[in-house]
N, C-alpha and C positions, 0 to 999 in steps of 0.2 A: 359578422362574420366575415366579412369583407376579407378584412388583414389575414384572415386564420387561411380563408381561400386561397389568397396567394401566398402562404408560406409553403401550403400543398401542392400547389402548382410550381414554385421553385424547387422545393426537395424532387420533386419526381423526374425535373429537368437535370438535376444532379444525378441521379442514379436512372435514367432514360432507359437502359438497357436492362433494366429491375422489371420484371412483372409481375403484378399483383402485387401482394403486400411489402413495402421497405422495410424490412427489417432495421431494428436500433442500431445493431453491431453483431457481424458475422466474423467467420473467418473466412482466409481465401486460402488455395493452397496451386501456388503457380511455379513452384521451383520443383528441388528435391525431395518431396516428403514418399512417395511411393519408392522411390530407389531405397534413398533410405530405411524406410519402413521392412522391404526387401530383404535389405541387406542383413536388418535383424534380426529379421525372423529368420534366414537361411544359417544366420550364424548361433541359432537356438540361445542365445542369450539377451532373451526378453525381461529378465526379471532385474533387480538392482545391480548386476553385474556386468561390465559392457562397458566398448571404449566409449558410446555416445555420450554417457554419464560424465564422463570427465570431460571428453571433446568440449560437449557445452558447456560446462563449469569453467573450462579454460577461456571459451568464447566469451565469455559473459565479463570475466576479472578483465579481458584486454580493454573490452569496450566500457564498463563502468570506470574502471580505475580503482576496482579493486584488487587488493593482493590474493585473497583466498573466496572459493564460492561453493558453497554445498547446497546440492537440488535436493527439492522434496517431493512428495506425493500432491501438494497443493500449500497455497501460500499460507493457508491458517495453519496448517500445522509447522510452516517454517515459525511463524508465528509464536507458536508454541516453546518451540524449541527455544528461541532466541528471548524469550522473557523468563525462562529456567534459566539461561546460561547467565544472566546478567544477573541471577538473584532475587527472582519474582518466586515470591513461599506462600502457599495458605497463611492468613491472617493479613496477608499485606494489603499497600492499594498501589495503584497505577494511574499514573496521569494521561487522560486523553484527551480526543472533542466527541463530541455526541453527532457532526455529519461527517458521519461513515459508514459503513458497509458492518454488516452486523458483527461480521468474522475477526474485528480490532477485538471488540470489546468481550466476545468469546473466547479468543485466546488469552484472555486476563482469567478469567472464570476457570478455566481449564488447569490455571495453575495454584485454584484456590485465593486469587486476590481478588480486590474488586475495584472499578472503574471507578475514578473521578472523572468528571464531562465539564470541562473549559472549554470555553467559548472562541469561536475561529475568528482570521482576520477578514474583512470586507473584500480585499483586493485580492486576495489566495484561496480563500475556502479553504486554509489550513489552521491547525492551533495557533493562538495570536500570543508572539513574545510579551508583549505588554499585559495580556488579561493572562498567561501562567506567572509573571515576576509578581504580579498586585497580589494574586491569591500568595503565592509562598509568602510570601513579606507577612501577609495577613493572619495566616490559618497554617504558617509551619512553625517547628523550634527543634533545630538539631542537638541531639543528646547521643549520647554513647547506647550503640545497639543494644537492646534488651534480650537478644539471644546469643547461643553461643557458636550455632555456627560458623564458620569463615564462608567470607564471600565468594565465589568462583573466579571473581574477576582479579587480573593484575592489572592495577594501574598504567598505563603508558601515554606516550607526550598527548595524543590526540583525541582522549575520552579519560573521561573519570579523575578531573583535576578534584584534588581536594578543596573544600571551603579554606581560602588562605587564613582565616582567623578563627579556625576548627575541626584543623584535621582528625582524622578520625571519627569522626562525629556524622551520626546518621541523620535524614529528615523524619519527624514524625506529624501527623495530623492534630493538632490539639483537641480539634472535636472530639473526635473517634479513640486516640493515643496507638494508634495504626502504624505500623513503618509503611514511607513511599521509597520502592525500590525502583521503579522506573517510570520514564516517561513514554509512551507511544504516539507522536507525533503521524499526520497522514498526510502525504502530498494528494488532496484531493481531484481525482476524474485529472490527473495526471498534472495538476499545475503545482508549482513547488511552493512550498510553504516556507516561510524567513526559518529556515532550518540553521544557520550559523546562529542565529541569537538566541532560538530556543535553547540550542546544546549549551551555549556560552553560559545563560542562567541556569538549566541546571549542573553543570557543572559545578555551580559557586554551592549546592547546595547537597552536592554527592552524589546526586541522579546520575543513572544512566540512561542515554538515551538509545532507543530502541525505533529506524524509521518505518515504517507501511510505505514502501513505494510501491507497493501491487497494481498501481496503476499508473508508475512514472515511469515505464522502461523506455526509455529514448529521452526523458525531461532531464533538464540540465538548471543549478543556480549557482551564481555564479562561475560558471564554468564548470563545475563538478556537477560529476552524475549523483540523481540521488540516492539516496540508498547506501551512500559513502560517507557522511557525514558524523552519523551518529556510532553508536559499539557496535552497532550489527543493524542489517537493512534487510528487507524482507521486498522479495519481487512475488507477482502471479503470474502465471501462465494459464488460468482458466480459458476456455472458448469463445470468451468475449474480450477476452483481453487483446492488446496493439499483436502479442506474439502470443503462437498455443502451442500447449504439449498435450491437449486435450484436457489435462489437469497437472496441475504441478507448480512449485515455487521454487523459490533460493533465495538462500542467505548470504549475504554479502560482508566480507569481513575485510579489516584490516591488521586484526592481529591474528598471526596463522595457529599459536597453540591456541586460543578459543574456536577456531575453523576446524582442527582436529577433534575437540571435544566435542563441537555442534556432530560432524560424520557423524563416532563415536554412538551417542545419542543415539542418532537417527537412523542406526542401523543395528537395535536391537542391545547396544552396549557389549555387542559380540567381539571377545578378545580374539585375534589372529592366532592362527597358529594350524601348522597342515594338517591336521584330521580331529581334533578333540575341539569340543563346542562345551565352550564356558564363557561367560555375562560376569562382569565385574560390580554391576551395576540397576536400577531400571530405564529400560531403555525403549526406544517407540519404532516401529516399525514404519519409518516416513521418508524413506529413502527413495529418490522417485526411480522408475523402470528406467533399463535401457530403452524400451518401446516407447515410451512417452519422450528420452531425451533425441531419438534419432527424429524424431516429429520436429524437435524443438528445435533442433538445429537447422533442420531446412529453411524453417521460417525465420531463424535468426539471419539467414545467407540474404534475407529479402526484406530487412529492418529496415534498411534506408529507403527500399522504394516504398514502405506502410509508410513512413515518419513522412517521405517528399510529401504521397498522396494528402496523409493526414494535413499536413502543413495548406497545403492549397486547397483542401476542403474548407479549412476555417477560416482563410484569408475572404471565401467567396462569399461564407454564411456574415461573415463580420462585414463587406461591402453591402449585401441584400438588408441587413439591418441598421447601416450606418444611419438614417432619415427617419427611423421608427422610433415608436415609445415604449419597443421590444430590445431588451438590452441584450449583448452579445458579451459573453464572457471571455475579453483575450487576456492572454500567460501575466503574470504578474511582473512585475519591476524587478531586472535582473534573471531572468529567466529566459529559457527555451521552454514548454512545455510541448508532449506528445500531440497534446488534443487528442486523447483517450476516447472523452465522448465530449461532446459540443453542449455546450448549457449556453442558454439565455433567459433574462430574467424578465418576470412580469409584474407590473405595479402593487398588484395585489392576489390573492388566493382564488377570488372568484375568477380573474379573468385567466390565470393559471389552467383552474380546474374544465372553464370551459375551451380552452385550448386544446388539453388532454383530449375531451371527449370529441371534437371535432376531428383534429386528426387521427386518432385511431378509427372512429367509424369508416375515415375514407380511405384506411390502409396503410396509413404514414405511423408506424411504431412511435411512439415518444412517451417518456417516463418520467417520474415528479424524481426529486431529490429523494433519498432515502427517510423515513421516519426519524426522528433522531432518536440517539439509542435511550435516554432518557425517561421517553414517550413509551418505550415497549417497557411489558409489567414488568419481567424479570430484572429490568436497570432502573423502574423508576421511584427506587429508594436511595440514588446514588448521589451523591454531592455533587453540584452545578453551583455554577457562577449564575451569572442575570442569562447567559446563551444570547443574549441580543441577536446578535448579527446569526446564530445557527438558527434560530428560527425564525429570522428573516431570508435565508435561505429555504428552508424546509417547506414552505409557503406558496415560493415564489418562484421555484428551478425547475427548469426543464432542459432534458436532454434530448438532442436531436438524433437522427440516422446517421451515425460517424465512421459507417464499413469502408474500408478498404475501395477507391476507387480509380478507375484510367482517367483521371481527369487530364 
């Protein structure tokens, strides 16, 4: 346990001002949070109408490079709406990765669809383009859609490019006969996956891509912000994220018409009118309240400071583990990661479990990776490939304390 003791001592030096237990990741409020919340309360617009919601969306579009943004009550609701917008329906299947938080898979279930779990890359922890291409080649047939309902999508240059040899055909799983209507890769712990290649492969099969960028605000792949490569990208502002609104999420769009549809669905599909209250389809009460957006806007003003602190922290962890048999996970090639949660890898599960037990007993909060989605009882019947890399991460990865620090 000597080396584990040294890790604990090092982490305590990083957070020397923290008394007692050192948490994994906590929000910090060092800007205009109280000021904006008071302004919001004084205005009486604390629900889904108010200037902070729209201001927050505008600032996010400027920062990420998205054309439009639609704020929701949380990232899971944003994923749900996004999947519905790209055409996911009951009886369909959606390709995703097993190494993710459960909301990724739950959003698929909310649509009445089923996940297909494919393996991740060893250097990104995100969906592997090679595994995706191999699985599609061997398990998918392109044919005319069996449902008469039209897709809500309109093709445009950046996504949903028809298969060059089979325009208008849709992908079906040979084994189940079900239509595959979306791909949902995730930027794991803020490390960008090889999203450009994933989108390219999916476009060949007429599969729209929705990016789960919940953990990757401030992360860039090939100088482009995560969440802006696919048809729709989704951010999260939960209390443990790099920027928080308490609870909140956001959809990012390049297609303004699709963004308008998202906003309509997230506000109970209410038809605008001076006094009449009417709705033209089944909608959802998913719009972010103004009071949450007020908090988010103040947090956004500190984002550069948060990111800078996290990068310095990651560099310190990297140097500490440089000559250790414990591996620190650095940002993937061509990427700038936000280092939301710093990750280390052990040689085997026993070493990982020993470390988790020791650190938590010492008052330093560490956590393992999520259980793989296909190991959970509600998803253990779902289709997978070999999941070799995903299994390795699930058994060996640990998250270290990663809160903002005045380093």
